[in-house]
C-alpha positions as semicolon CSV with decimal commas, in nm:
position;residue;x (nm);y (nm);z (nm)
1;M;8,648;12,265;12,006
2;F;8,501;11,920;12,064
3;T;8,249;11,723;11,859
4;R;8,011;11,462;11,987
5;S;7,993;11,114;11,835
6;P;7,660;11,069;11,650
7;N;7,601;10,751;11,852
8;Q;7,670;10,915;12,186
9;P;7,353;11,018;12,373
10;P;7,343;11,373;12,515
11;S;7,310;11,228;12,864
12;A;7,648;11,052;12,838
13;P;7,917;11,315;12,774
14;A;8,264;11,194;12,685
15;P;8,506;11,159;12,978
16;F;8,749;11,448;13,008
17;Y;9,050;11,239;12,903
18;E;8,864;11,137;12,586
19;K;8,810;11,504;12,505
20;V;9,183;11,566;12,537
21;K;9,259;11,262;12,318
22;Q;9,011;11,381;12,055
23;A;9,153;11,733;12,045
24;I;9,511;11,602;12,006
25;S;9,406;11,344;11,745
26;E;9,225;11,610;11,542
27;K;9,533;11,833;11,534
28;I;9,749;11,544;11,417
29;A;9,492;11,438;11,153
30;A;9,468;11,797;11,026
31;G;9,847;11,824;10,997
32;V;9,876;12,098;11,258
33;W;10,112;11,866;11,443
34;K;10,321;11,657;11,204
35;P;10,529;11,341;11,265
36;H;10,825;11,412;11,497
37;D;10,672;11,746;11,613
38;R;10,690;11,799;11,988
39;I;10,346;11,865;12,137
40;P;10,277;12,083;12,445
41;S;10,390;11,946;12,782
42;E;10,151;11,800;13,037
43;A;10,158;12,126;13,233
44;E;10,079;12,326;12,918
45;L;9,791;12,093;12,829
46;V;9,654;12,118;13,185
47;A;9,653;12,495;13,152
48;Q;9,500;12,479;12,803
49;F;9,213;12,242;12,885
50;G;9,159;12,318;13,251
51;F;9,155;11,947;13,341
52;S;9,362;11,773;13,607
53;R;9,714;11,651;13,538
54;M;9,592;11,292;13,593
55;T;9,333;11,340;13,316
56;V;9,588;11,478;13,071
57;N;9,840;11,208;13,162
58;R;9,584;10,935;13,089
59;A;9,505;11,088;12,749
60;L;9,874;11,102;12,654
61;R;9,936;10,751;12,784
62;E;9,651;10,603;12,580
63;L;9,754;10,787;12,264
64;T;10,105;10,652;12,316
65;D;9,972;10,298;12,358
66;E;9,772;10,343;12,035
67;G;10,087;10,441;11,847
68;M;9,992;10,803;11,781
69;L;10,247;10,959;12,019
70;V;10,598;10,879;12,140
71;R;10,697;10,986;12,493
72;L;11,064;11,027;12,582
73;Q;11,137;11,067;12,951
74;G;11,299;11,399;13,028
75;V;11,262;11,514;12,667
76;G;10,893;11,544;12,585
77;T;10,607;11,397;12,385
78;F;10,622;11,378;12,006
79;V;10,391;11,286;11,719
80;A;10,477;10,933;11,606
81;E;10,571;10,839;11,252
82;P;10,258;10,673;11,109
83;K;10,302;10,301;11,050
84;G;10,168;10,111;10,757
85;E;9,938;9,825;10,836
86;S;9,950;9,482;10,679
87;A;9,660;9,240;10,702
88;L;9,752;8,954;10,930
89;F;9,476;8,716;10,824
90;A;9,378;8,846;10,481
91;I;9,636;8,815;10,205
92;R;9,665;9,132;9,998
93;S;9,910;9,290;9,760
94;I;10,141;9,536;9,933
95;A;10,082;9,776;9,644
96;D;9,709;9,773;9,722
97;E;9,776;9,830;10,093
98;I;9,994;10,130;10,015
99;A;9,748;10,272;9,760
100;A;9,469;10,241;10,019
101;R;9,667;10,487;10,234
102;N;9,691;10,727;9,936
103;H;10,066;10,670;9,920
104;Q;10,287;10,579;9,626
105;H;10,426;10,229;9,576
106;H;10,720;10,124;9,365
107;C;10,942;9,819;9,356
108;E;11,306;9,742;9,283
109;V;11,369;9,390;9,150
110;L;11,702;9,253;9,272
111;I;11,678;8,888;9,163
112;L;11,448;8,717;8,911
113;E;11,582;8,375;8,818
114;E;11,528;8,009;8,750
115;T;11,706;7,780;8,993
116;Q;11,696;7,439;9,158
117;A;11,517;7,405;9,489
118;S;11,743;7,389;9,793
119;A;11,641;7,160;10,077
120;E;11,471;7,451;10,255
121;Q;11,289;7,572;9,943
122;A;11,182;7,220;9,853
123;L;11,030;7,173;10,198
124;A;10,845;7,505;10,174
125;L;10,698;7,421;9,831
126;N;10,648;7,051;9,899
127;V;10,860;6,946;9,600
128;N;11,174;6,736;9,569
129;E;11,512;6,893;9,635
130;G;11,664;6,999;9,302
131;T;11,325;7,059;9,139
132;R;11,317;7,349;8,890
133;I;11,168;7,655;9,061
134;F;11,163;8,033;9,019
135;H;11,318;8,269;9,272
136;S;11,272;8,644;9,312
137;V;11,394;8,907;9,555
138;M;11,261;9,262;9,551
139;V;11,226;9,566;9,773
140;H;10,891;9,745;9,802
141;F;10,883;10,119;9,874
142;E;10,618;10,344;10,021
143;N;10,676;10,707;9,924
144;D;11,044;10,628;9,852
145;L;11,093;10,462;10,192
146;P;11,171;10,086;10,183
147;V;10,906;9,898;10,381
148;Q;10,944;9,536;10,274
149;I;11,197;9,288;10,134
150;E;11,016;9,010;9,950
151;D;11,211;8,688;9,895
152;R;10,987;8,444;9,708
153;C;11,021;8,096;9,561
154;V;10,758;7,977;9,317
155;N;10,645;7,639;9,184
156;A;10,764;7,666;8,821
157;A;10,544;7,380;8,702
158;R;10,233;7,557;8,835
159;V;10,311;7,907;8,700
160;P;10,556;7,871;8,408
161;D;10,535;8,239;8,301
162;Y;10,646;8,386;8,636
163;L;10,981;8,516;8,509
164;E;10,824;8,696;8,213
165;Q;10,629;8,950;8,418
166;D;10,728;9,312;8,484
167;Y;10,721;9,341;8,861
168;T;10,781;9,714;8,850
169;Q;10,426;9,737;8,710
170;T;10,255;9,466;8,914
171;T;10,343;9,257;9,220
172;P;10,409;8,883;9,238
173;H;10,107;8,843;9,465
174;A;9,875;9,030;9,227
175;W;9,991;8,834;8,923
176;L;9,986;8,496;9,100
177;S;9,633;8,567;9,222
178;Q;9,521;8,599;8,861
179;V;9,686;8,289;8,716
180;A;9,663;8,062;9,022
181;P;9,371;8,187;9,235
182;L;9,437;8,156;9,605
183;T;9,242;7,885;9,786
184;E;9,447;7,858;10,106
185;G;9,716;8,056;10,286
186;E;9,951;8,019;10,580
187;H;10,124;8,293;10,783
188;I;10,404;8,246;11,032
189;V;10,508;8,569;11,205
190;E;10,820;8,626;11,414
191;A;11,051;8,901;11,535
192;V;11,398;8,876;11,383
193;R;11,723;9,064;11,342
194;A;11,803;9,160;10,984
195;T;12,131;9,071;10,816
196;L;12,373;9,349;10,730
197;Q;12,264;9,334;10,366
198;E;11,897;9,353;10,465
199;C;11,970;9,649;10,694
200;E;12,129;9,829;10,402
201;L;11,833;9,758;10,175
202;L;11,580;9,871;10,437
203;R;11,794;10,168;10,549
204;I;11,789;10,060;10,913
205;K;12,054;10,011;11,179
206;E;12,204;9,671;11,254
207;H;12,012;9,608;11,576
208;D;11,679;9,761;11,471
209;P;11,389;9,515;11,522
210;C;11,217;9,361;11,222
211;L;10,898;9,166;11,159
212;L;10,918;8,858;10,940
213;I;10,619;8,690;10,776
214;R;10,669;8,351;10,616
215;R;10,374;8,313;10,379
216;R;10,273;8,005;10,181
217;T;9,982;8,011;9,937
218;W;9,794;7,725;9,774
219;S;9,584;7,704;9,459
220;G;9,378;7,390;9,479
221;S;9,593;7,114;9,625
222;Q;9,927;7,264;9,514
223;I;10,152;7,508;9,696
224;V;10,215;7,789;9,448
225;S;10,465;8,003;9,635
226;H;10,650;8,063;9,958
227;A;10,744;8,420;10,044
228;R;10,971;8,557;10,314
229;L;10,848;8,912;10,383
230;L;11,071;9,130;10,602
231;F;10,945;9,460;10,743
232;P;11,125;9,726;10,954
233;G;10,959;9,698;11,293
234;D;10,925;10,072;11,342
235;R;10,755;10,128;11,006
236;Y;10,502;9,849;10,995
237;R;10,250;9,673;11,211
238;L;10,025;9,374;11,149
239;Q;9,653;9,401;11,201
240;G;9,395;9,125;11,195
241;H;9,018;9,116;11,241
242;F;8,819;8,801;11,288
243;T;8,494;8,675;11,431
244;S;8,413;8,352;11,609
């Protein structure tokens, strides 16, 4: 039932709780237990594996902390809905992130316009208020489920052809990366409450938590764009890896 890690010496067998975690993880990965399926109770797992209740409880607790399971007191333990992951430090196209998970991406463009920079937009782009800019709003979907609202303002002088692109076939980030190669980026991340309109677009309830990334990108010495990226908190998580 269990497999040994190729790096694990024979003299150091996996702790019992790790064996329980591995067996549960393998069933979820194989699709035996699907998202929202209820898994056996602690007592049933104790009987199945022959380990102590404390061992089984630790395995379930760690899998819950890792986001693989959801435990509801008095109800049971369920397989969690898998969450997409967005790079916290790297800057990637959401379409590439979704494709990397072997899922389908598509986009609905709500606004694609030329406008004059408001005070807030001017500050974000480091231009004068009233400067000609481009503005776009779109919703990105993963397997027909909305996972991100992208509200972006763009320096029109730096990328004059922004409005002419088909963003159902590419993404603003992918196209901007080609015409104004990224040299610097800035992320500001916060937890927010979505507006009623945003809740409707993301198909979430009014008080559901959301993650907001405010992203600015530079090409050379110029700020090219500022994007406000809103994610449903229960469908997305941010992951970063760095070294000292």
